[in-house]
C-alpha positions in Angstrom: 16.4 -12.9 7.3 17.1 -9.2 7.2 18.6 -7.9 3.9 22.3 -7.4 4.4 22.4 -4.0 2.6 19.5 -2.7 4.6 21.1 -3.7 7.9 24.4 -2.1 6.9 22.6 1.1 6.1 20.8 1.0 9.4 24.0 0.4 11.4 25.8 3.2 9.6 23.1 5.8 10.3 22.6 4.6 13.8 26.1 5.4 14.9 25.9 9.0 13.6 22.4 9.5 15.1 23.5 8.6 18.6 25.5 11.8 18.9 22.6 14.0 17.8 20.0 12.4 20.1 22.2 12.4 23.2 23.5 15.9 22.6 20.4 17.9 23.6 19.7 15.9 26.7 23.4 15.9 27.8 23.6 19.7 27.5 20.3 20.2 29.4 21.9 19.3 32.7 24.8 21.7 32.2 23.0 25.1 31.9 23.8 26.1 35.4 27.5 25.4 34.9 27.5 27.0 31.5 26.0 30.2 32.9 28.5 30.4 35.8 31.5 29.8 33.6 30.5 32.1 30.8 29.2 34.8 33.1 25.7 34.7 31.6 22.3 35.0 33.3 19.6 32.4 33.2 17.6 34.2 30.5 20.7 34.2 28.2 22.1 30.8 28.8 18.7 29.2 28.3 19.2 30.1 24.6 21.8 27.4 24.4 18.9 24.9 24.4 16.4 27.1 22.7 18.6 28.1 19.7 19.3 24.4 19.1 15.6 23.6 19.1 14.7 26.5 16.8 17.5 25.4 14.3 15.9 22.0 14.1 12.5 23.6 13.3 14.1 25.7 10.5 15.7 22.9 8.6 13.3 19.9 9.0 10.9 20.9 6.3 13.8 21.1 3.8 15.0 17.6 4.2 12.9 16.0 1.4 13.9 18.7 -1.1 17.6 18.4 -0.2 17.5 14.7 -0.5 16.1 15.0 -4.0 18.9 17.2 -5.1 21.9 15.6 -3.3 20.9 12.0 -2.7 20.5 10.4 0.7 24.2 9.3 1.3 25.7 12.7 0.4 23.1 14.6 2.4 23.6 12.3 5.4 27.4 12.8 5.4 27.1 16.5 4.8 24.7 16.9 7.7 26.8 14.8 10.0 29.8 16.9 9.0 27.9 20.1 9.9 27.0 18.6 13.3 30.6 17.6 13.9 31.8 21.1 13.0 29.2 22.6 15.3 30.3 20.3 18.2 33.9 21.3 17.8 33.0 25.0 17.6 30.8 24.7 20.8 33.7 23.2 22.7 35.8 26.3 21.8 33.1 28.9 22.6 34.5 31.9 24.5 31.2 33.5 25.7 27.5 32.8 25.7 26.7 34.5 22.4 29.3 32.4 20.6 28.1 29.2 22.2 24.5 30.0 21.2 25.6 30.7 17.6 27.5 27.4 17.4 24.5 25.5 18.8 22.6 26.8 15.8 25.2 25.1 13.5 24.7 21.9 15.5 20.9 22.2 15.2 21.0 22.6 11.4 23.0 19.4 11.0 21.0 17.4 13.5 17.7 18.7 12.1 18.5 17.2 8.7 19.7 13.9 10.1 16.7 12.8 12.2 14.0 12.7 9.5 16.6 11.5 6.9 17.5 8.6 9.1 13.9 7.3 9.0 13.6 7.9 5.3 16.8 5.9 4.5 15.8 2.9 6.6 12.3 2.9 5.2 13.5 3.1 1.6 16.3 0.5 2.3 14.0 -2.2 3.7 10.6 -3.7 2.9 8.0 -5.9 4.6 9.0 -7.5 8.0 12.6 -6.1 7.7 11.2 -2.6 8.5 10.1 -3.5 12.0 13.3 -5.3 12.8 15.5 -2.4 11.6 13.3 0.3 13.2 13.7 -1.6 16.5 17.5 -0.9 16.0 17.6 2.6 14.8 14.8 3.8 17.1 16.9 2.8 20.2 18.7 6.1 20.7 15.5 8.1 20.5 14.1 6.0 23.4 17.0 5.9 25.7 18.6 9.2 24.8 16.3 11.4 26.9 16.8 9.0 29.8 20.6 8.3 29.6 21.6 11.8 28.4 21.2 13.5 31.8 23.1 10.7 33.5 26.0 10.9 31.0 26.0 14.7 31.2 26.1 14.5 35.0 29.0 12.1 34.9 31.0 14.3 32.5 30.5 17.3 34.6 31.5 15.4 37.7 34.9 14.5 36.3 35.7 17.1 33.7 35.0 20.5 32.0 31.7 21.4 30.3 33.6 21.5 27.0 33.7 17.7 27.0 29.9 17.7 26.7 30.5 18.7 23.1 33.9 17.0 22.4 32.3 13.6 23.3 30.4 13.9 20.0 33.7 13.9 17.9 34.5 10.2 18.0 30.9 9.3 17.4 30.7 11.6 14.4 34.0 10.4 12.9 32.9 6.8 13.3 29.6 7.6 11.8 31.2 9.3 8.8 33.5 6.4 8.2 30.7 3.8 8.4 28.4 5.9 6.1 31.2 6.2 3.5 31.9 2.4 3.5 28.5 0.9 4.2 25.7 3.1 2.7 25.3 2.3 -1.0 26.2 5.1 -3.4 23.3 7.0 -4.8 22.7 10.1 -6.8 20.1 12.8 -6.8 16.5 11.7 -7.3 13.8 13.3 -9.3 14.6 17.0 -8.6 11.7 19.2 -7.7 11.8 23.0 -7.7 11.9 24.5 -4.3 8.5 25.5 -3.0 9.6 28.9 -1.7 6.2 29.9 -0.5 5.8 26.7 1.5 9.2 27.2 3.0 8.4 30.8 4.0 5.2 29.5 5.7 6.3 26.3 7.3 9.8 26.9 8.7 8.8 30.2 10.5 5.6 28.5 11.8 7.6 25.7 13.4 10.2 28.2 14.8 7.4 30.4 16.3 5.5 27.4 17.8 8.7 25.9 19.4 9.8 29.3 20.6 6.5 30.1 22.2 6.3 26.6 23.8 9.8 26.9 25.2 8.9 30.1 27.1 5.8 28.5 28.7 8.0 27.2 31.6 8.7 30.8 32.7 6.6 32.6 35.3 3.2 33.5 33.8 3.0 30.5 31.5 0.6 30.8 28.6 -0.3 34.3 29.7 3.1 35.8 28.7 3.3 38.0 25.7 6.5 36.2 24.5 4.4 33.0 24.6 1.1 34.1 23.1 2.5 36.1 20.2 4.7 33.4 18.7 2.1 30.7 19.3 -0.6 32.7 17.5 1.7 33.7 14.7 3.0 30.1 14.4 -0.6 28.7 14.3 -1.7 31.2 11.6 1.4 30.4 9.5 0.8 26.6 9.9 -2.8 26.9 8.8 -1.7 29.0 5.8 0.8 26.3 4.9 -1.8 23.5 5.2 -4.1 25.4 2.8 -1.2 26.1 0.4 0.0 22.4 0.5 -3.5 21.1 -0.2 -3.6 23.4 -3.2 -0.2 22.5 -4.5 -0.6 18.7 -3.7 2.6 16.8 -4.7 4.5 20.0 -5.5 4.4 21.4 -2.0 7.5 21.5 0.2 5.9 18.8 2.4 3.2 16.8 0.6 0.3 16.5 3.1 -1.4 14.1 0.7 0.4 11.4 2.7 -2.1 12.1 5.6 -4.9 10.7 3.4 -3.5 7.3 4.4 -5.2 6.3 7.6 -2.1 4.5 9.0 0.0 7.6 8.4 -2.3 10.1 10.1 -3.1 7.8 12.9 0.5 7.0 13.5 1.3 10.7 13.3 -1.3 11.6 15.9 0.0 8.9 18.2 3.6 10.1 17.7 2.4 13.5 18.9 0.9 12.0 22.0 3.9 9.7 22.7 6.2 12.7 22.3 4.1 14.6 24.8 4.1 11.7 27.2 7.8 10.9 26.9 9.2 14.4 27.1 6.6 15.7 29.4 7.3 12.9 31.9 11.0 13.6 31.5 10.3 17.0 32.9 8.3 15.7 35.8 10.3 12.6 36.8 13.7 14.4 37.6 11.8 17.2 39.4 9.9 14.7 41.5 13.1 13.0 42.6 14.9 16.4 43.3 12.1 18.6 44.7 10.1 16.0 46.5 12.6 13.3 47.4 15.7 15.5 47.9 18.1 14.0 45.4 20.6 16.0 43.4 20.6 16.2 39.6 23.0 13.2 39.1 21.1 11.1 41.6 17.8 11.9 39.8 19.3 10.8 36.5 20.6 7.6 38.0 17.1 6.8 39.4 15.8 7.0 35.8 18.1 4.2 34.6 15.4 1.5 35.1 13.2 3.3 32.5 16.1 3.3 30.0 16.8 -0.4 30.7 13.1 -1.3 30.1 13.1 0.6 26.8 16.3 -1.1 25.8 15.1 -4.6 26.5 11.7 -4.1 24.8 13.3 -3.0 21.4 13.9 -6.5 20.1 10.7 -7.8 21.7 8.6 -5.2 19.8 10.2 -6.2 16.5 9.3 -9.9 17.1 5.8 -9.0 18.2 5.2 -7.0 15.0 5.9 -10.2 13.0 3.3 -12.2 14.9 0.6 -9.5 15.8 -0.8 -6.4 14.2 0.5 -2.9 14.7 -2.7 -2.1 16.5 -2.3 -4.9 19.1 1.4 -4.1 19.8 0.7 -0.4 20.1 -2.3 -0.9 22.4 -0.2 -3.2 24.6 2.7 -0.7 24.7 0.5 2.3 25.7 -1.2 0.1 28.4 2.3 -0.6 29.9 3.1 3.1 29.8 -0.1 3.9 31.6 0.5 1.2 34.2 4.0 2.5 34.7 2.9 6.1 35.2 -0.2 5.7 37.5 1.9 4.8 40.6 3.6 8.2 40.4 0.1 9.9 40.5 -0.3 8.3 44.0 3.3 8.8 45.1 4.5 11.1 47.8 7.5 12.0 50.0 7.8 8.5 51.5 6.7 6.1 48.7 9.1 3.1 48.6 11.8 3.8 46.1 12.1 0.2 45.0 8.4 0.3 44.0 8.8 3.4 41.9 11.9 2.0 40.2 10.0 -1.1 39.3 7.1 1.0 37.7 9.7 3.0 35.8 11.0 -0.2 34.3 7.5 -1.1 33.2 7.0 2.4 31.8 10.3 2.0 29.8 9.1 -1.4 28.4 5.9 0.3 27.1 7.7 3.3 25.6 10.1 1.0 23.8 7.3 -1.1 22.4 5.1 1.6 21.1 7.7 3.4 18.9 8.4 0.4 16.7 4.9 -0.1 15.3 4.3 3.6 15.0 7.5 4.3 13.1 6.8 1.3 10.8 3.1 1.6 10.1 3.3 5.3 9.3 4.8 4.3 5.9 2.4 1.5 5.0 0.8 1.9 1.6 2.8 4.9 0.6 4.7 5.2 -2.7 8.4 5.3 -2.4 8.6 9.0 -3.4 6.2 9.8 -0.5 8.4 8.4 2.2 10.6 11.5 2.7 7.3 13.6 3.1 6.0 11.1 5.7 9.3 11.2 7.5 9.2 15.0 7.7 5.6 14.9 8.9 6.3 12.4 11.6 9.4 14.2 12.8 7.5 17.5 13.0 4.7 16.0 15.1 7.1 14.3 17.4 9.1 17.5 17.9 6.0 19.7 18.5 4.4 17.0 20.6 7.4 16.9 22.9 7.4 20.6 23.3 3.6 20.7 24.0 3.9 18.0 26.6 6.7 19.8 28.4 4.9 23.2 28.3 1.5 21.8 29.5 2.9 19.8 32.3 5.1 22.6 33.5 2.1 24.9 33.7 0.0 22.2 35.4 2.7 21.6 37.9 3.1 25.3 38.7 -0.6 26.2 38.9 -1.4 23.0 40.9 1.4 23.8 43.4 -0.1 27.3 43.9 -3.7 26.1 44.0 -3.3 23.2 46.4 -0.4 24.6 48.5 1.1 21.1 48.4 4.0 20.1 46.1 3.2 16.4 46.5 -0.4 17.0 45.4 0.8 19.1 42.4 3.0 16.3 41.2 0.1 13.9 41.6 -2.1 16.1 39.4 0.7 16.5 36.8 1.2 12.8 36.6 -2.5 12.2 36.1 -2.2 14.5 33.1 0.5 12.3 31.7 -1.7 9.3 32.3 -4.4 11.2 30.3 -2.1 11.7 27.3 -1.5 7.9 27.4 -5.2 7.1 27.7 -6.0 9.2 24.6 -3.2 7.5 22.7 -4.4 4.1 23.7 -7.9 4.8 22.3 -6.4 6.3 19.1 -4.2 3.2 18.7 -7.4 1.2 17.7 -7.4 3.2 14.5 -4.1 1.6 13.4 -4.4 -1.2 10.8 -4.7 -4.9 11.8 -2.3 -7.5 10.7 -3.4 -7.4 7.0 -2.8 -3.6 7.0 0.5 -3.9 8.7 1.9 -6.4 6.2 0.1 -5.4 3.1 -0.5 -2.2 1.1 0.9 -0.9 -2.1 3.7 1.4 -3.0 6.7 1.2 -0.7 5.7 -2.1 0.7 4.7 -3.8 -2.5 7.5 -2.9 -4.8 10.9 -3.3 -3.1 13.8 -2.1 -5.2 17.6 -2.0 -4.8 18.6 0.4 -2.1 20.9 2.3 -4.4 17.9 3.2 -6.6 15.7 4.0 -3.6 17.9 6.2 -1.5 18.0 9.0 -3.9 14.3 9.3 -4.3 12.9 12.7 -3.3 9.6 14.4 -3.3 7.6 14.5 -6.4 
C-alpha cells in the first residue's frame, strides 16, 4: 500500500503542476489573437512563447542549489507563488513587450517547479511506491501538450485571451493551499556554495540552445545566422560545463556523476528521444489535420483527444506493469505501441479514413503514457538521496532540449520535403517516418535499461528510505 505521506505530497504538487504544464500549450494556440489585439507582428508576438522557454532554461540548473538552501516545501510554494504572480500580470498586459516580460516571470516560477516536482516525489517514496506515484504526477506532462490546445481553443471561442492566464489562478491557489497543508515541513538541507562558474556556463548554454532551436522553424532553417550562432555558442558552453563539472565532481552546480549510473544515463537518453517524439509529433499532427485535411485549429485539437485519452488510461496500467515486469520490458512495450500508432500517419493522405487515424492516435497515446513511468522511475535507481536533485535536473534538461530538437528537426524536414517533392502529402509522410525513426532508436536503447532486479534493487535512494520530512530538504552535496 502506498505510503500516506508520500501520496499526500504527490497530490499537493500535482495540483500546482497542472497549471504550469497546461500554460505553455494553451498559449501556443493564441499567438494570432494576441498579435492582433496587441498590434504586434509575428516576429514580436512569437517571443511570448520564446521568452517563457528561455526563462525555463535559465532557472532549471539552479533548482538543486535552491532546494539545499530553502528546503523543498518552501521552494515549491515560492515558485508556485511566482508563477501565480506572473499569470496575473500576463492577464493585465497592455502591450506585447509587457506580456513578454511577464511571461519571463511565469517561466522562472515554472522552471523551478518541474524538476522540483520529480525530486520531491522521488525523495518522498521508495521501492514500488515510486512507480505508482510517478504514474500520478506524470499525468499532466503526458496529456498537457494534447489537451492544452483544445482548452485554449475553447477559451478563445467563448472569451478574451486574458482568460488564458486567469485560468491558472484557481489552480495555483488550490496548489498553494494543498502544499501548505499536505507537504511535510522541512528545512534547508546540506548547504553547498553556489558554483558560480557552472552557472555562468550552463544557464547561458541552455538559453542559447533553446533560442537557436526555436528559430529553426523560420524560413532558412538551420542555415539562418540567428540559428547557427546561438547553437554553436550553446554547444561550446555546454561542453565547457561538462568538463568543469567532471573536474568539480560533487561540488558542481549539476553533478554529472549521476550519469555514471547506467539506468540514469539510459533513461536520460530515452527521455531526450521521447521528448523529441512527443513534441515533434505535436507539431506535425495539428498541421496534418489543418493543412492536409482542412480542419481549423480547434477541430485539429479535438481530433487529438484520442491520444490524450490513451495516455490517460495507460497511466495506472504502467504502474501495475512496473510491479510485475522490468523497466526494460515495460519501456520496450511502450515504445513499440508509439511506433505502431505513428506508422499509419506515414502512409496517410488526403482521404485516409478519419476513424482509422483516431484509433491509431489512441494506440500512440497508450504507448506515450506507458513509457514515461519506467523512465521517470528507473532514472533514480541506485542513486544516493543527495543525488536525486541532480538527476531531476539532468532529466528535465534532456526532456526540454529533446522536445525542442524534435520540433526543430521535423519542421525542417517537413519544409524541405514539401519543396523537394512538390507534394504536401508526401512531405508529411517523410516527416512522420522521421518520428518513427526517433521511436525506433528509443526502442533499441530501451534494452539498456535494467531488468527486474535492477528496477527494484540498488542502493542509496532505494535501499535506505527515510522519513519525508528529513528527505525533502536534502540538496546537492
